[in-house]
N, C-alpha and C positions, 0 to 999 in steps of 0.2 A: 206336701207328699214327696215331690222330687228332691227337695233339699235333704229330707231325712234319708232318702235312698242314696243321694250323693255322699252324705256324711258316713253312712253305713259302709258304702263301697269304698270310700277313702280309708277308713279305719281298717276294714277287712283287707284292703290292698297293702296297707302299711304292715299289718301283722304278717300277712303272706310274704311280703318282702323280707322281713326279719327272719322268718322261718327258712325261706330259701337261702338267704345268706348263711345261716347256721349249717344248712345241708351242704352248701357249696364249700364250706370251710373244712369239711372232714378230710378231703384228700391232702390239704395243706398240713393239717395236724398229723395225719398219719405219715406223711413224708418227713416231717420234722422228727417224729417218733423213730422212724426207721433210720434216719441219719444219726440221731442221738445214740441209738443202739449200736450202730456201726462205730461211732466214735468211742463208745464204752469198750467195745471189743478191741479196737486198736490201742486204746490206752492200756488195757489189761496186757496185751502183747508187749507193749512198750515197757511196762513195769517189769515183766518177766525178763526182758532183754536187759534192762537196767540192773536187775538183781544179779544176773549172770555176769555181766560186765563188772559190777562192783565186787563180786566175789573173786574174780580173777585179778582185779586191781588190788584187792586186799592181799592176795597171795604174793604179788609182786612187792607191795609195801612190807609185808612180813619178812620176805626174803631179804630186802634191803636192810631192814631194821636188825636182822640177826647176823649181819656181817660186821667186819671190823673196820674201823677207820671212819672216814667222812661219810661214807655211804649210809651209815647208821642214822645220821641227821636227815639225809634225804628220805630214808625209810620212815622216820617218824613224821616227816612233813606229808609224805604220801598217805600215811595212815589218817592224819587229821583231815586231809582232803577227802579221803574215802568216807570218813564219818559224816563230813558235811554233805556229801552227795547221797548218803544213805538217808539223811533227814529229808532231802529233796524227794527221794524215792518214796518215803513214807507219806509225804504230802500228796504226791501224785496218786498213790494207792488210795489215800483218803478221798481225794477228789473223784477218783474213778468209782469208788463205792457210793459216794454221795450222789453222783450223777444218776446211777442206776436206782438207788433206794428213794431219792427225793424228787427225781424229775421223771425218769422214763416210766417206771412202774405205775406211779400215781397217774400220769398222763394217759397211759394206755387204758387204765381202768376208767378214767373219766370220759375218754373218747367214746367208749361203748355206751356209757350212761347218757352222754349227750345225744348220741344217735337215737336211742330209745325215747328219750324225753322229747326231742324235736319231733319225732314221728308221732308221738302220742299227742303232743300240743297241736300238731297239724290236724289230726283226726278229730280231736275234741273241738277245735276251732271251726272246722268245716260243719260239724253237726250243729254247734251252737249258733253259728252264723246263719245257716238255713232256717233253723227254728225261729230265731229272732226276726229274720227278714219276713218269714211267713206271718208271724205275729203282727209285725208293723203293717204289712199289707192288709191283713184282716181288720185291724183297728182303723186304718185309714179308710177302708171300704165301709166299715160300719159308721164312721164319722160322716162320710160323704152321704150315705143313706139318710142319716139323721138330719144333716143339713138340708137335704132336698125336702124331707118331711117337714122340717120347721119352716121352709120357704112356702110350701103349699099351705100350711096352716096360717102363716102370716098373710099370704095372698088372699086366702079365703076370708080372713078377718077384715082386710082392707076393702073387700067388695061388699 
């Protein structure tokens, strides 16, 4: 009887520890989500600043290209450099969008689902644990009664 109760208690305790770990991890996930959102915002601002800078840089390159003499060569080199930096800006924009669409938004949706699921698991487990424990105690009690009855019958037969 006691070993069954110990095993039930151990399994129940293990389940409860896992659910508590899940519940305690929410603040960490929410903090991560908040920081990722802030990073996304800052990256968008950086992209906008890079676009403005590259537009101004392109104007300088165009001005140098449209002049006479050796400055024209400098202008075409600046234009090539500007084009390379525009590809970097495009990659940064792509990364920024992927961060929001593939990490932040799905994570925020899942955090809410995890909270609901963990709370429901906890409630269901508590009900099932109490019911199972009551059943075990009842069966154990019935078994003890039957053992006593069997001993009485056996003792009566011995006499």
